[in-house]
C-alpha positions in Angstrom: 76.9 84.6 90.2 79.8 85.9 88.1 83.3 84.9 89.0 85.7 87.7 89.9 88.1 88.7 87.2 91.8 87.9 87.6 93.5 91.3 87.7 97.1 92.4 88.0 99.2 95.4 87.8 102.6 94.7 86.2 105.4 97.2 86.7 109.0 96.5 85.6 108.0 92.8 85.1 106.7 92.4 88.7 103.1 91.5 89.2 101.0 93.1 92.0 97.8 91.3 92.7 96.5 92.6 96.0 94.1 94.9 94.3 91.0 95.9 96.3 89.4 98.1 93.7 90.2 99.1 90.1 88.6 101.7 87.9 89.4 101.8 84.2 88.1 104.8 82.2 87.9 104.3 78.5 86.0 106.6 76.2 86.2 107.6 72.6 86.0 111.3 73.5 89.1 111.3 75.8 92.7 111.3 74.7 93.8 108.4 76.9 92.6 105.6 79.0 93.0 106.1 82.8 93.5 103.4 85.4 93.0 104.1 89.1 93.8 101.2 91.6 93.5 100.9 95.3 95.8 98.2 96.7 95.6 96.3 99.9 98.4 97.1 102.3 99.9 95.1 105.1 101.8 97.5 107.3 103.7 95.9 110.1 103.8 99.2 112.0 102.3 102.7 111.6 104.9 103.8 109.0 103.3 104.3 105.6 104.2 101.9 102.9 106.4 103.1 100.0 106.1 101.7 96.4 108.9 99.8 94.8 108.2 101.8 91.6 107.7 105.5 90.9 105.9 108.0 88.8 107.0 107.7 85.1 107.5 103.9 85.3 105.8 101.8 82.6 102.9 99.6 83.6 100.4 97.1 82.2 97.0 96.6 83.7 96.0 93.0 83.0 92.5 91.5 83.3 92.2 87.7 82.8 95.5 87.5 81.1 94.8 90.3 78.6 96.4 93.8 78.7 93.6 96.3 79.0 95.8 99.4 79.5 99.5 100.1 79.3 101.2 103.4 79.8 102.9 105.4 82.5 102.4 105.6 86.2 101.2 109.2 86.9 100.5 109.3 90.6 101.1 107.1 93.7 98.7 108.3 96.4 99.4 107.1 99.9 97.2 108.4 102.7 96.8 107.6 106.4 95.3 108.8 109.6 94.3 107.3 112.9 91.3 105.5 111.4 92.5 104.3 108.0 95.3 104.0 105.5 95.4 103.3 101.8 97.8 103.0 98.9 97.0 103.4 95.2 98.3 103.9 91.7 97.0 106.1 88.9 98.2 105.6 85.4 97.6 107.1 81.9 97.8 105.1 78.7 100.6 105.9 76.1 98.1 107.9 74.1 97.7 110.4 76.9 101.5 110.8 77.2 101.8 111.5 73.5 99.1 114.2 73.7 100.3 115.9 76.8 104.0 115.9 76.0 104.3 116.2 72.3 104.3 120.0 72.5 107.7 119.8 74.4 109.5 118.9 71.1 108.2 121.3 68.5 108.7 120.0 65.0 107.8 121.1 61.5 107.1 118.6 58.7 106.9 120.0 55.2 105.8 117.7 52.4 106.3 114.7 54.6 104.1 111.6 54.2 101.8 110.7 57.1 103.7 107.5 58.0 106.9 109.5 58.6 105.1 112.0 60.9 103.6 109.1 62.9 106.9 107.4 63.2 108.6 110.6 64.3 106.0 111.2 67.0 105.7 107.7 68.5 109.3 106.3 68.2 110.7 108.3 71.2 108.2 106.6 73.4 109.3 103.1 72.4 106.2 102.4 70.3 106.0 100.8 66.9 104.1 103.0 64.5 102.6 100.2 62.4 
């Protein structure tokens, strides 16, 4: 029997470990890695839980001490009804953010070396180009 992996969601330096299910989608043909997490929830009353973080916050998804995906929180689904309730987190790796938002800042590079273009694109996101 295989041992369960040690997984954690880290947002703003805080680790969240009550993860019931995690799906990580990584593929060479997609622009970014996607993480979908369902968390356990301990509600003391029937009021839905709220997250201590929000969409746009930076996260790390860590498996056995190794960061598998890091990027931005894109959705925080919370649902409830008379029978069930669940909380979750969806996130997109930095690569996806670069692809989906780089068109917001149109730029033109003429006779610029590739390393300058890469630096200009990734630096606003706090990434090191090389």
